[in-house]
N, C-alpha and C positions, 0 to 999 in steps of 0.2 A: 425703836422705830427706824433708826439708821441701818441696823442690821437687816431689817425687813426690806428696806429700800435697796440695799446693796444686793441682796439675793434676788430680789425682783428684777432689778436692772440687768444683772448677769443672766438671769433666766430668759428675759425677753431678747437680749442680744444673742444668746446662744441659739435660741429658736430661729431668729432672723438669719444668723450665720448659716445654719443648716439649710434654711429655706433658699438662701442665695446659692449655696453650693448645689442644691437639688435643681434649682432653676438653670444653672450653668450646664449641668449634666443633661438637661432636657433640650438644650439648644441644638438645632440641626447642624450636622457635620462636627462642630466643636465638641458636643457632648460625647460622641463616640470615642474621642481621643482621651477622655478623662477616665481614669479607672474608678471602680466602685469603692476603692479604699480612700478616696479623696477626703472623706469626712474625718479621717484620722491623720491627714498630712498637715503638719504644723504650718507650712508656708501658705497653703491654700486657706487654712482656717484663719490665719492672721489677716490675709487680704480681705476675706469675706467679713471678718470682724470690723476691720477699718471701714469697709463700705457700710456696714450696719450703723456704726457710730456716726459717719457722715450723714447718713439718712436721718438719724435721730436729731442731729443738729439742724439739718436743712428744714425739717418739718417745723422748727421753731419760727421760721420767718417766711419761707418761700410761699406757702399756701396763703398766709395772711396778706402778703404783698399782692398776690394774684387776686384775692378776694376784694381787697380795698380798691385795686385798680379797675378790674373788669366789672365788678358789680356796683361800684359807687362812683369813683372819680371819673371814669371814662364817660359816664352818662352826663356829667356836667358839661363835657365838651360836645357830646353828640347833641344834647338839647340846647346848646348855646345859652346856658344859664348865665344871667348877668352876675358880675362880680359881687354885687350887694346881696344877691339871693343865694349865692353858692353855699355859705355855711348852713342856712336853713334847709336847702335841698340835700346837702350831705347828711345831716341828722335825720331828715325825713326818710331816707333810704336805710341808713345805718341802724337805727333803733328797731324798727320792725323786723329787719332781716336778722339782727342779732338775737332778738327774742325768739324768732322762729327757729333759728339754728340751735338755740339752747334746748328746745324741745326735741327736735329731730335728731340731733347728734350730741349726746352727752356722754362723756368719757366713762362715768361710773356704771352706765347700764349697757355698754357695748359688749357683745360676746367675742372674746379674743382667746386664742389658744393658750397663751402664756398664763391667763387666769385659770384655765382648766388645769394645766399642769401644776400650778402653785397651790391652788386651794383644794382641788379634788384628788390629785395624785400625791403631792408632797405634804398635804394636810397642813399647810401654813395657816396661821391665825387670820381668818377671813376679814375680821374688822380692821386689823392693822394693815393687811395687804391692800384692801380696798381703799382705805383712807390715804395711805402713803402714795399709791399710784394715782389716785384722783387729784391730790394736791400737787403732785409732780406735774401731771398734765395741765392742771389749772395754772401753775406757775409759767409753763411754756406758753400757754394761751394768753396769759396776762402780759408777758414780755412782748409777744408778737403784736398784740393790740396796742401796747404802749408805743412801740417803735413806729408802727404804721399809722396810729392815731396822730402822733406828733408830725410825722412826715407829710401825710396827706391833709391833715387838719390845718396845719399852718399854711400850706400851699393854698388851700381853699378859703382861708380867711377866718378860721375859728380862733377864739381866744386860747391862750396857753392853758388856762384852767379847764376849759372845755376838753381840750386834747388829753389832759391828765385824767379827767373824769371818765373818758371813754373806756379805758381798760378796767377801771374799777367797776363800771356798769356792766361790762361784758362778762367779767368773772362772777359778779353778783348774780347775773341772769342765770348762768350755769348752776350756781349753788342753790338759788331759789328753786329751780326746777328739781334739783336733787332732793331738797326737803319735801317738795310736793309729791314726788314719786315715792319717797319713803313712807309718807303718811298714807298714800294710796295702798301701799303694800301692807301696812299695819291694819288697814280696814278690809283686807282680804281681796283686794283688786289686783289684777296682773300688772307687772312692771312693763312699760313700753320702751322700745329703743328704735333706732333707725330702721332695722329690719322689719319689725312689726308695723311701725307707722306707715312705711312706704308700701305696704301690702293693702292698706286701706284705700279702696277706690274713691270713696267720697272725700277723704282727706286730700288725695292727690288732685282731684278736680278742684277742690277749694284752693289748694296751693297754686295750681295752674291759673286760676282766676285772680287770686289775691296778689301774687307777686307781679305779674304784668300790670295789674291795676295800680299797684303802688308806683311803678315807673311812669305809667301814662298820666296819672293824676299829678305827679310831680312835674312832668314835662309840660303839662297844661297850666301849671302855676298854682295848683291846689295842694300846697304842702302843709305838713304839720307845723304850726307856729313854733318858733324857736323856744319861747318860754315853756310851751307844752312839752317839748323834747326834754328840756331841763327837768321838768316836773316828773316825767316818766322815769328818767334815769334816777332821780332822787328817790322815787317811790320804790323802784326795784332794789336799790342799795339798802334802803331802810327795811324793806321786807326781808332781805337776806339777813340783816343784823338781828332781826327778831326771830327768825326761824332756823338759823344755822345750827342752833343748839341741838335740834332733833337729829342732825347728821352725826354728832358725836355721841349722843345718848342712845342711839339705835344699836341693838345688840344682835339682830337677826341677819347679819350680813351673809353668813354662809347659806342660809335658806334662800335669801333673795338671789344670790349669785347662782345657786343651783338651779333656780327657776329660769334665770336668764340663759345660763349655759345649756340646760337640758334641751331647750327647744332647737338649738343650733349646733352645739359642739359635742355634747356627751353622746348623743345618738350617732355621731360620726365615728367616735372612738370604739363604740360597742357594736359589733357586727350584727348580733341578734336584734339589738334595738334599731339598728339601721334598716334591717329588713322590715321591722314593724312600722317604722317611719315611712318607708316607701309605700307600703300597703295603705297606710292612712292617707298619705298624700294622693295616691291614686284615687281613693274613694272620693276625695274632695274635688278633684278636677275632672273626673270621668263621669259621664251620665250612665247610671245603671238601669235606665229604662229598657225593659225587655222587649218593647215594641219596636225598637230601632232595628231596621233591616235594610237590605239593598237588593235591587234587581239586576245589578251588574255582575260581571264575571272577572275572575283572575285578580290582578293587582288593583283594578278599578273597584272591585268589591271590597278588598281590604282597605283601600284608601277611603272609600265613602263611609265605611263603618267607623274608621278612625276619626274622620272629620266630624261626623255626627256626634260621636261620644265626647269629643273635645270641643264642641261648639262654644261652650261657656267660656273656657279659658282662652280660646283663639279669637273668636269673633267678639266675645264680650269686651275684652281689652281694646280691640280695634275700634269698637263702637264708642267706648269711653274717650279714647284719644281723638276720634273724629268729632265728638261733641265738644271737647275742649277747643280744638282747632276752629270749629264753627263759631264758638263763642268769642274767641279772640279776633276772628275776622270781622264779625259783626261789630265788636267794640272799636276796632281800628277803622272800619268804614264810617262809623258815626263820628269819630275824631276827624277823619279826612274831610267830611262834609262840614262839620262845625268849626274846625280850625284849619283854614286853607294853608297857613304857614307850615303846619306840621305835614299836611298833605304834599306840598311841593318837595319837602325834604324826603318824604317817603318815596315819592316818584323817582327821585334821583337814586335813592338806595336800591329800589327794585330794578332799575335799569343797569346798575353796575355791580351789584352785590349778590347776584345769584349763587356764586360759589359758597357763600356763607351758609346756604341752606343744606349743604352736604352734611354738616355736623348735626343739623336738626333731623334730617332723614335717617342718619345713623342712629340717633338716640331713640327715635320712635319705632324703628323697625323691629318686628317680632320674630325675626329669623332664628335667633339663638334660643328663644323659648320654644319655638316650633321643633327645633332639632332635639332639645332636651326631652320633650314629650314623645317624639318619635322613638328615641332610644329607650326611654324608660318603659313605655307602654306598648312597644311593638318590636323594634329591632333587637332589643336585648334577648328576646326569646328566639326570634326567627333567624338570627345570625348563626345559630347552632346547626342549621340545615345548609347543605352544600348548594342546593338549587338556588338559594336566595342570594348567593354570592357570584352567580354566573354573570358575565358581562351584559348579556341581553336583558336579563332580569333587573340588574342594577340600573341600567340606562332607562329601561321602561318605567320603573318605579321612580327614578330620579325626575323624569319629565312630568309624571303625574303629580308628584309632591311639589315640584317647582310651580306648577299651575296653581295648586291650592294655596301655597304660602304667598304667591304673588297676588292672588285675589284678596287675601286677608290684609296684606300691606297696602294694596292699591286704594282701599276705601279711604283711609286718612290722607294718603298722598294725593289722590284725585281731588278730595275736598280742599286740601291745602293749595294745590296748583290752581284750581278754579278760583279760590279765594284771592290768591296773589294776582291773578289776571283781573279780577274785579277791583282790587285795590289800586292796581296800575291805572285802570280806567277812571276810578273816582278821584285819584290824586292828580289828574291832569292828562292822562293818556299818553300816547306815543305816536310819532309820525309814521311808523312802520307797523301796520296791523299784524304782521307775522310775529311780532314780539309776544302778543297775547297767546298765540298757539304754542310758541317755543317755551314760554314760561310754564304753561300747563304740562306740556309733554315732557319737558326736561325734569320736572319734579317727579312725575310718574316714572321716568327712566331711572332716576336715582333710587327710587323705591324698588324697582325691579332688579337693579344692580345689587343692592344689599340682600335681597331675597336669594338671588343666584349665588352670591358670595358666601353667605352663611351655609347654605345647603351644600355647596361645592366643597368647602373646607371640612364640613362634617363627613362627607363621603370619603374624602382623600386622607383625612387624619383620624376620624372617629375618636374624639378626645375623652369620652366619658367612661368612667368605671361603673360598677353596679349601683353606686350611690349617686350617680350623675355628677360626681366631682370631676373637674377637668384635670386630666393627668398628662396631657400632651403639652410640652414646653413650646413646640413649634406652633401649635394652635394659639397659645397665649401671645407668642411673639407676633403672629399675623394679626391678631385682634388689636394689639397695641399699635402695630404699624398702620392698620386701617384707621384707627382713631387719630394718630398723628398726622396722617395725610389729610383727613377731614379738618383737623384743627388748623393745618397749614392753609387750607383753602379759605378759612375765615378772613385771612388777610390779603387774599387775591382780589383784585378789582379788574373785572373784564366785562365788556358789553354783554348783555343778556343773550343776544342773538348768537354770538360766537361761542360762548361757553355752553349755551343750551344745545346747539347743534353738535358740539364736541361730546357732550354728555350722552346724547342719544346714540351717536355713532359708537362710542366706547361701550355702551351698554349692550348693543347688538353684538359687537365683536367679542365681548367677555362671555356672553351666553354661548356662543359657538365654541369658544376655547374650553369653557367649563364642561360642556357635553363630551368633547373629545377626551379631556383629562379624566373625567369620571369613567368613561367607557374603558380606557386603557389601564388605569391604575387602581380604581376602586376595588376590583376583585381581590387585590393583594392587601390593600390598606383598610378596607371596611371590615373590621373585626372587633371582638370584645377585648377591652383592656382589663388588666388585673390591677 
């Protein structure tokens, strides 16, 4: 077992080391200075290996601290929960979220490349490899929950024994789900992981309603009784003790891992399988209706056919997001009317926390999915023709596509903006009626900005290869930078009027600059990557 762990750990860190070196080579300006032989240079490999080790250690605690603070402890302060009720409120959030997380993200069933290299290429013992890696990740998970459970639990008034029970419960929840999934596999049912679960539209709608409902009911005072929380934790721990034997007695780990990896990784390694996967994926997302046609000409004709054939994946997801937003707005409206105290707090939040919605608009924008579909089902073929890369053609098609993706993203944005204006009115209103309009228009402007942003960097960097994998380091750096800016805005407190007007002006300016950049540089940068 120890030998398996040592090889596994070295393999994972070697893969991460090479990934770090590859990422550095992809950086703009810096990457050009680094030779292709960097992978064999001891000094660079040592630096990258140290970074990989630091990352491995940091994952032990950093994400758990962020989880406990942002998802649980912070809400006791936002909701002004009394000291007496803080332990009950803490467990009311922690237990359902932990059980949900055990299903959505479980180490044993995640498709990772080091698993493919170890079990499929190096032919390591699948049972030993899976169990060793699972319990290593579970130990990290346990230690993180132990530290955070003691830290936040004691601050919020939990007993010491409750704090010590939290990591045992969390680790048991993961293991109980493992036993459940293994038994499903024995009965011939597919294993699920975060990738497959998050593609389930109904499940996503359920999560989007359940999780906000969990917070809202808690803030309204309807929490899971403390003794019920103890009973749930005890039930999960007892269930794990009774079922964990199936994890050790299971012998088909190779077959199970092959099923998990084949859907995501093996096809990426095999070029012929990759082509088959692309064809299959196209059939699922493109309408094959022969009656689809267009009366338009030129690029408008091309665009209309594309939109009609991709209506399900583009407009379908947009409608689902809009439905979820509408449900949340209705729920929040009812709370504002029934609980005026919550309404007054919401009014103050809406008047000063508009920057917070940058991260939300970033998360729901469909720009990246739109560009992936464009490349895979249109540009991948047409980029082989010279006329398609002429400046006038590029700018003309850019404007047409920008109009279409803006329409797709504006549906949930306009619904959200109108909903926020309604909530502002129901929660007490504002002395300046312009705030209602600014709130609505600024949310729409954020949506337009992200639509322009994703389409612009697609044309200027074209990051995808034939398998729609992102191969541009600059593209990834820009995406990370965009996320970090949006995250920074979460902590910015500005009056709605000032921030809203600034957002609208910036959006207009960005659109003009984007068109100029695309016209000048896209003929050189809009190409097929290898």
